C-alpha positions in Angstrom: 41.5 7.7 15.0 41.5 8.9 18.6 44.1 6.3 19.5 44.8 8.3 22.7 41.7 6.8 24.2 43.6 3.5 24.5 46.7 4.9 26.1 48.6 4.1 29.3 46.7 2.8 32.3 43.7 1.5 30.2 42.7 -2.2 30.5 42.6 -3.2 26.8 43.2 -5.9 24.2 43.7 -5.5 20.5 42.3 -8.1 18.2 43.4 -8.5 14.6 40.6 -9.9 12.4 40.4 -10.8 8.7 43.8 -9.8 7.4 44.3 -6.9 9.9 47.6 -5.1 10.3 50.2 -7.2 12.2 51.8 -6.5 15.6 54.9 -4.4 15.2 57.2 -7.4 15.7 56.0 -9.0 12.5 56.5 -7.4 9.1 53.8 -9.5 7.5 50.0 -9.0 7.8 47.9 -11.8 9.3 46.4 -14.0 6.5 42.8 -13.3 5.6 40.2 -15.5 7.2 36.5 -15.8 6.4 34.2 -13.0 7.5 32.1 -15.3 9.7 35.1 -16.0 11.9 34.4 -12.8 13.9 34.5 -9.8 11.6 31.6 -7.6 10.6 29.4 -8.7 7.8 30.2 -5.5 6.0 31.7 -4.9 2.6 33.9 -7.4 0.8 34.6 -10.6 2.7 38.4 -10.3 2.6 38.7 -6.9 4.2 41.2 -6.2 7.0 39.6 -5.5 10.4 41.1 -4.5 13.7 39.3 -4.3 17.1 40.7 -2.6 20.2 38.8 -3.0 23.4 39.2 -1.4 26.8 37.3 -1.5 30.1 35.7 1.7 31.1 34.3 0.5 34.5 33.2 -2.8 35.9 30.9 -4.4 33.3 31.4 -1.8 30.6 33.7 -2.1 27.7 34.4 0.1 24.7 35.5 -1.6 21.4 36.8 0.4 18.4 36.4 -1.5 15.1 38.1 -0.3 12.0 37.3 -2.3 8.9 39.0 -1.8 5.5 41.5 0.7 6.7 43.7 0.0 3.7 40.8 0.6 1.2 41.8 2.7 -1.9 40.0 6.0 -2.4 36.8 5.8 -4.4 35.5 8.2 -7.1 33.5 11.3 -6.7 30.6 12.3 -8.9 27.9 14.9 -9.1 24.3 13.8 -8.5 21.9 16.0 -10.3 18.4 16.9 -9.1 15.8 15.6 -11.6 12.7 17.6 -12.6 9.7 15.9 -14.2 10.4 15.3 -17.9 7.9 15.4 -20.7 7.1 11.7 -20.2 6.8 12.0 -16.4 3.6 10.9 -14.7 3.7 14.3 -13.0 5.8 16.8 -14.9 5.0 19.5 -12.4 6.3 17.5 -9.4 9.3 19.2 -7.6 12.8 18.0 -8.6 14.1 15.0 -6.6 17.1 12.7 -6.5 15.1 9.8 -8.2 12.6 9.9 -10.9 11.0 7.6 -13.5 13.2 6.3 -16.3 11.9 8.6 -18.9 12.5 11.8 -16.9 16.0 10.7 -15.9 16.9 9.8 -19.5 15.6 13.1 -20.8 17.6 15.1 -18.3 20.8 13.1 -19.0 20.4 13.5 -22.7 19.9 17.3 -22.4 23.0 17.5 -20.1 25.1 15.6 -22.7 23.9 18.0 -25.4 25.2 20.8 -23.2 28.6 19.2 -22.9 28.3 17.4 -19.6 29.4 13.8 -19.1 25.9 12.7 -17.9 24.5 9.2 -17.3 21.2 7.8 -16.1 21.5 4.9 -13.5 18.8 2.5 -12.3 18.7 2.2 -8.5 17.5 -1.0 -7.0 17.3 -1.8 -3.3 17.3 -5.0 -1.3 14.1 -6.4 0.3 13.4 -6.1 4.0 11.0 -7.9 6.4 8.1 -5.6 5.3 9.2 -4.1 2.0 9.7 -5.9 -1.3 12.5 -3.7 -2.5 13.4 -3.7 -6.2 13.6 -0.7 -8.4 13.4 2.6 -6.5 13.9 4.8 -9.6 16.6 6.3 -11.8 19.2 8.9 -10.8 21.3 11.2 -13.0 25.0 11.7 -12.4 27.7 13.7 -14.1 31.3 12.7 -14.4 33.7 10.6 -12.4 36.3 12.6 -10.4 39.3 11.7 -8.3 38.7 14.4 -5.7 35.9 16.3 -4.0 37.3 19.5 -5.3 37.0 18.4 -8.9 33.4 17.2 -8.3 32.5 20.5 -6.7 34.0 22.4 -9.6 31.7 20.5 -12.0 28.8 21.1 -9.7 29.5 24.8 -10.0 29.6 24.6 -13.7 26.2 22.7 -13.6 24.7 25.4 -11.5 25.8 28.1 -13.9 23.9 26.1 -16.6 20.7 26.2 -14.5 20.9 22.8 -12.8 21.1 21.8 -9.1 23.0 18.9 -7.6 25.6 17.9 -5.1 29.2 16.5 -5.1 28.9 12.9 -4.0 31.4 10.2 -2.9 30.4 6.9 -4.5 31.4 5.0 -1.3 28.2 6.3 0.3 26.0 4.5 -2.3 25.8 1.3 -0.3 27.3 -1.2 -2.8 27.8 -4.6 -1.2 31.3 -5.2 -2.5 32.8 -1.9 -1.3 36.1 -2.1 0.6 35.4 0.7 3.2 36.8 2.0 5.4 34.4 1.9 8.3 34.8 3.1 11.9 32.4 1.6 14.4 32.4 2.1 18.2 30.7 -0.4 20.5 29.8 0.1 24.1 28.8 -3.2 25.9 27.2 -3.2 29.3 27.2 -6.5 31.1 24.6 -6.5 33.9 26.3 -9.4 35.7 29.3 -7.1 36.4 27.8 -3.6 36.0 27.6 -1.6 39.2 26.4 1.7 37.8 23.2 3.0 36.2 22.1 3.0 32.6 19.5 5.7 32.0 18.2 8.3 29.6 18.5 12.1 30.0 16.9 15.0 28.2 18.6 17.7 30.2 17.1 20.5 32.3 13.9 20.5 30.3 12.2 18.6 27.5 11.8 21.3 24.9 15.4 22.4 24.4 18.4 20.6 22.8 21.8 19.9 24.4 24.7 18.0 23.0 25.3 14.4 24.0 28.6 15.5 25.7 26.8 18.2 27.7 24.1 15.7 28.8 26.9 13.2 29.8 28.8 15.9 31.7 25.8 17.1 33.6 25.2 13.5 34.9 28.8 12.6 35.4 28.5 9.8 32.9 31.5 7.7 31.9 30.0 7.1 28.5 26.9 7.8 26.4 25.3 7.9 23.0 22.7 10.1 21.3 19.3 8.5 21.5 15.8 9.1 20.0 14.4 11.2 17.2 13.4 14.7 18.1 11.9 17.9 16.7 14.6 20.0 15.0 12.7 22.7 13.1 10.5 25.1 15.2 7.9 24.8 12.4 7.5 21.1 13.5 7.0 21.8 17.2 9.3 22.6 20.1 12.9 21.9 19.2 14.3 19.1 21.4 10.9 17.5 22.0 11.1 13.7 21.5 9.5 12.7 18.2 8.1 9.5 19.7 7.9 7.7 23.0 9.9 9.1 25.8 10.0 7.7 29.4 12.6 9.1 31.8 13.0 7.8 35.4 9.6 6.1 34.9 7.8 9.3 33.9 6.0 9.2 30.5 6.8 12.6 29.0 6.2 12.0 25.3 3.6 9.9 23.6 4.4 7.1 21.2 4.3 7.3 17.5 1.7 4.6 17.6 3.0 1.2 16.5 6.6 2.2 16.3 9.3 0.5 18.4 11.1 1.9 21.4 14.2 0.8 23.4 13.4 -0.1 27.0 16.3 0.0 29.5 16.6 -0.2 33.2 19.1 1.4 35.6 20.6 -2.0 36.3 21.1 -2.7 32.5 19.1 -5.9 33.0 16.2 -6.8 30.8 16.9 -4.4 28.0 14.4 -5.0 25.2 12.9 -3.6 22.0 9.1 -3.3 22.1 6.4 -1.6 20.0 4.0 0.8 21.8 0.8 2.7 21.4 -0.3 5.6 23.6 -3.7 6.6 25.1 -4.6 9.5 27.2 -7.6 11.3 28.6 -8.7 14.2 30.8 -11.7 13.8 33.1 -13.8 15.9 35.4 -16.8 14.3 37.2 -18.5 12.0 34.7 -17.1 13.7 31.6 -14.0 12.5 29.8 -12.2 13.9 26.8 -9.5 12.1 24.8 -6.0 13.5 24.8 -4.0 13.8 21.6 -0.6 14.1 23.0 1.7 15.1 25.9 4.4 17.7 26.1 4.3 18.9 22.5 3.0 21.8 20.5 -0.7 21.2 19.8 -1.5 20.6 16.2 2.0 19.4 15.2 2.6 15.7 15.3 6.2 14.9 14.3 6.6 11.5 12.6 2.8 11.2 12.7 1.3 8.0 14.1 -1.3 9.8 16.1 -5.1 9.9 15.9 -7.5 9.2 13.1 -8.2 12.8 12.3 -4.6 13.8 11.8 -3.5 14.9 8.3 -2.2 13.4 6.1 -2.2 10.1 8.0 -2.6 8.5 11.4 0.2 6.0 10.5 3.9 6.6 11.2 5.5 8.7 8.5 9.1 9.5 9.3 10.5 13.0 9.1 7.0 14.3 8.4 4.9 16.6 10.6 1.2 15.7 10.5 -1.3 18.3 11.6 -4.6 18.5 13.5 -6.4 21.8 14.2 -8.5 20.3 17.0 -6.4 18.8 19.8 -6.0 18.4 23.5 -2.4 18.2 24.8 -1.3 17.7 28.4 1.8 19.4 29.8 4.0 18.3 32.7 6.5 20.4 34.7 9.3 18.7 32.8 8.3 20.4 29.5 10.0 23.7 30.1 9.6 27.1 31.8 6.5 28.0 29.8 3.9 26.1 27.8 3.5 27.0 24.0 1.6 30.1 23.1 -1.3 30.2 20.7 -5.0 30.4 20.1 -7.2 28.2 22.2 -7.6 27.6 25.9 -5.5 26.2 28.7 -6.5 24.7 32.0 -3.7 25.2 34.6 -3.5 22.7 37.5 -1.7 23.0 40.8 0.4 20.2 42.3 -2.7 18.5 43.7 -4.4 18.5 40.3 -7.0 21.2 41.0 -7.7 23.9 38.4 -6.3 27.2 39.4 -6.8 29.1 36.1 -8.4 28.7 32.6 -6.6 31.0 30.3 -7.1 32.1 26.7 -5.1 32.4 24.6 -3.0 29.5 25.8 0.6 29.6 27.0 2.5 30.7 30.0 4.2 29.6 33.2 3.0 26.7 35.4 2.8 26.7 39.2 5.6 24.8 40.9 4.9 21.1 40.3 1.8 22.0 38.3 0.5 20.7 35.0 -1.9 21.9 32.3 -4.0 20.9 29.4 -4.1 22.9 26.2 -7.0 22.9 23.7 -7.1 24.1 20.2 -10.0 24.4 17.7 -13.2 22.7 18.6 -11.8 21.4 21.8 -11.2 24.9 23.3 -14.8 25.4 24.3 -15.1 21.8 25.5 -12.1 22.2 27.8 -13.4 25.5 29.1 -16.7 23.9 30.0 -15.0 20.9 31.6 -12.3 22.7 33.7 -13.8 24.6 36.7 -11.5 26.6 38.9 -11.1 25.0 42.3 -12.2 21.6 41.0 -10.0 18.6 40.2 -9.1 17.7 36.6 -7.7 14.2 36.2 -5.1 13.6 33.5 -4.5 10.0 32.5 -1.8 8.9 30.1 -0.2 5.5 29.4 1.5 3.1 27.1 0.3 -0.3 25.8 2.3 -3.0 24.1 1.4 -4.9 21.0 -0.9 -7.2 22.9 -2.9 -4.3 24.3 -1.5 -4.7 27.8 -0.7 -1.6 29.9 3.0 -1.0 30.3 4.1 -0.3 33.9 7.3 1.7 34.2 9.1 2.0 37.5 11.3 4.9 38.4 14.3 2.9 37.2 12.9 2.6 33.6 13.7 4.6 30.5 12.1 4.2 27.1 13.5 5.9 24.0 12.0 6.1 20.6 13.6 4.7 17.4 13.1 2.8 14.3 13.2 0.8 12.2 13.7 -2.5 14.0 16.9 -4.3 12.8 17.0 -7.7 14.5 14.4 -9.7 16.3 15.0 -13.0 18.1 18.4 -13.2 16.5 17.0 -12.9 12.9 17.4 -10.0 10.6 14.1 -8.1 10.9 14.2 -4.7 9.2 10.9 -2.8 9.2 11.1 0.5 7.3 7.5 0.2 5.8 5.9 -0.4 9.2 7.8 2.5 10.8 7.1 5.1 8.1 10.4 5.2 6.1 8.6 4.0 2.9 6.8 7.1 1.8 4.2 6.8 -1.0 5.1 8.6 -4.1 8.5 9.7 -2.7 11.1 7.0 -3.4 13.9 9.6 -3.0 13.2 9.6 0.8 13.9 5.9 1.0 16.9 6.3 -1.3 18.5 8.9 1.0 17.4 7.7 4.4 17.4 3.9 4.1 19.3 2.8 1.0 22.3 5.1 1.1 25.0 5.0 3.8 24.7 7.5 6.7 26.1 7.8 10.2 24.0 5.5 12.4 23.4 4.9 16.1 22.1 1.4 17.0 21.1 -0.3 20.3 20.1 -3.7 21.4 20.7 -6.7 23.6 22.7 -9.9 23.0 22.1 -13.5 24.0 24.0 -13.0 27.2 21.6 -10.2 28.2 24.2 -7.5 27.7 23.1 -4.1 26.4 25.1 -3.0 23.3 25.2 0.6 22.0 26.8 1.2 18.6 27.8 4.3 16.6 29.1 4.1 13.0 30.7 7.2 11.5 29.7 8.2 8.0 29.5 11.0 5.3 33.2 11.0 5.1 35.9 9.3 3.0 37.5 7.8 6.1 34.3 6.1 7.2 31.5 5.3 4.7 28.6 4.9 7.1 25.9 2.2 7.0 22.7 1.7 5.0 19.8 0.5 7.2 20.2 -3.1 5.9 24.0 -2.9 6.7 23.0 -1.7 10.1 21.1 -4.9 10.6 24.1 -6.9 9.4 26.4 -5.1 11.8 24.0 -5.8 14.7 23.9 -9.5 13.8 27.7 -9.6 13.5 27.9 -8.2 17.0 25.7 -11.0 18.3 22.6 -8.9 19.0 19.4 -10.9 19.5 17.2 -7.7 19.3 18.3 -4.4 17.9 16.8 -1.0 16.9 18.0 2.0 14.9 18.2 5.2 16.9 18.6 8.7 15.6 21.6 9.0 13.2 23.1 11.3 10.6 24.5 14.4 12.3 23.1 13.3 15.6 25.3 10.2 15.8 27.6 10.8 18.8 29.5 8.7 21.3 31.0 10.2 24.4 33.6 8.5 26.6 35.3 10.1 29.6 34.0 13.6 28.7 35.3 13.4 25.1 33.5 12.8 21.8 35.3 9.8 20.4 33.6 9.5 17.1 33.5 12.0 14.2 30.1 13.7 14.0 29.2 14.6 10.4 27.7 18.0 10.8 30.0 20.8 9.5 29.5 22.7 12.8 30.6 19.6 14.8 28.6 17.9 17.6 24.9 18.4 17.1 22.6 19.3 20.1 20.0 16.5 20.4 16.8 15.7 22.2 18.1 13.0 24.6 20.9 10.6 25.2 21.4 7.2 26.8 24.1 7.4 29.5 26.3 5.0 31.4 26.8 6.2 34.9 29.4 4.8 37.4 28.7 4.1 41.0 31.5 6.6 42.0 30.0 9.7 40.3 
């Protein structure tokens, strides 16, 4: 795929690993060798694997890995949404992909009575560093089909009978012995040779989304990948707003999902690390101080949770969930956008020097050039109005702390991007879905779809030589199966990473090289606009 990227004039080498296709001069494939000899720890041990590497600029290489290219096609099926059955602990619960054994068996039996080839399957998942794994639940599937079209036709017949479900390629299940194929792209930045900049970009403002390719083009980047999680649905906040920590050019523009990890990079590509953060902020006038709840986000909406103790339903991280809080104080920087969010409450508007120039209610509107503001909702509206006096200074403080409670100092050459879960720590597999909110109480279907099943993934980390490594793995296709979260950790270890983190994936997964998207984004519409990207800039831009 995209073989033109390695055409004439490129500095490249092609490596054949684990039974890969031979050079044209030889009619016989290279003999299989053990997976630990250099191939990815992914799928069956005897799979073919090819790697093609080229140099993009001093200190930056791109490697295309294709594993299991000769894999035979796998079967399609229809995965049926399961309502609560008569024996369910909660018969009124909404239908989901997984349910208890009784509900799944009851549905499968009813489908068979209606003439469908239905079966109930137990789903078990592997343990991680903070999650015991084991039985997630039971799924119901109908039929085994050679093509997507045949599975889709059966899904249509099921819908006509009053059921819901989706056509599903069984290669996306995550079974350890599958034969692929997988397409993985790897950017490696060696700080000993690198003469450019490695930095994050969110575009012209924080609240709107742009594609990774547009962000790369705007900065003249030679390469880049999508980065952190972000708000997508306007009901969850301002689309494009990072859903976790965001530091750009040393400026803290989005608070941490407290306790979750972030990727710390520097322009020089030296000292890249994965660290866990908490955030604290306050607004002060005279001797009075009020605690901030957030920075540069819609008040009352906390995407991925991990906020303050009064947030509902939890103050702990909870992935792809929007927690709420009617009583908040949120600070805004000039980077947020042209206007701050509108709504009930109050807003203290500050000029460039930090003096209050206006207290407006309702909140929302333009900021003075270089100015900031603080918005208050609920009970905090009156408190902010009393605190903020026109013509007087209002001091906003905001900062990050590491796991030891130490303040994190970020220079203008520092970027910090949100992510999770961790994948590798100190060279050991260290997968943390429970800590990072991917294990959702009472909702095993979320873990099943987000962690257990294969999806497109974007990974980042650093190896023992101090090199920064950025990885994308295509998925949701028959020509590249994607990775489960556990497989992502295995791939990171296979690539020699000492520390690694999962970034935003799914339809967001994108790698851009020389102004072209080189992977295969999984959204039907093509490349997805995202919140931010991590870019490799050359010294000649």
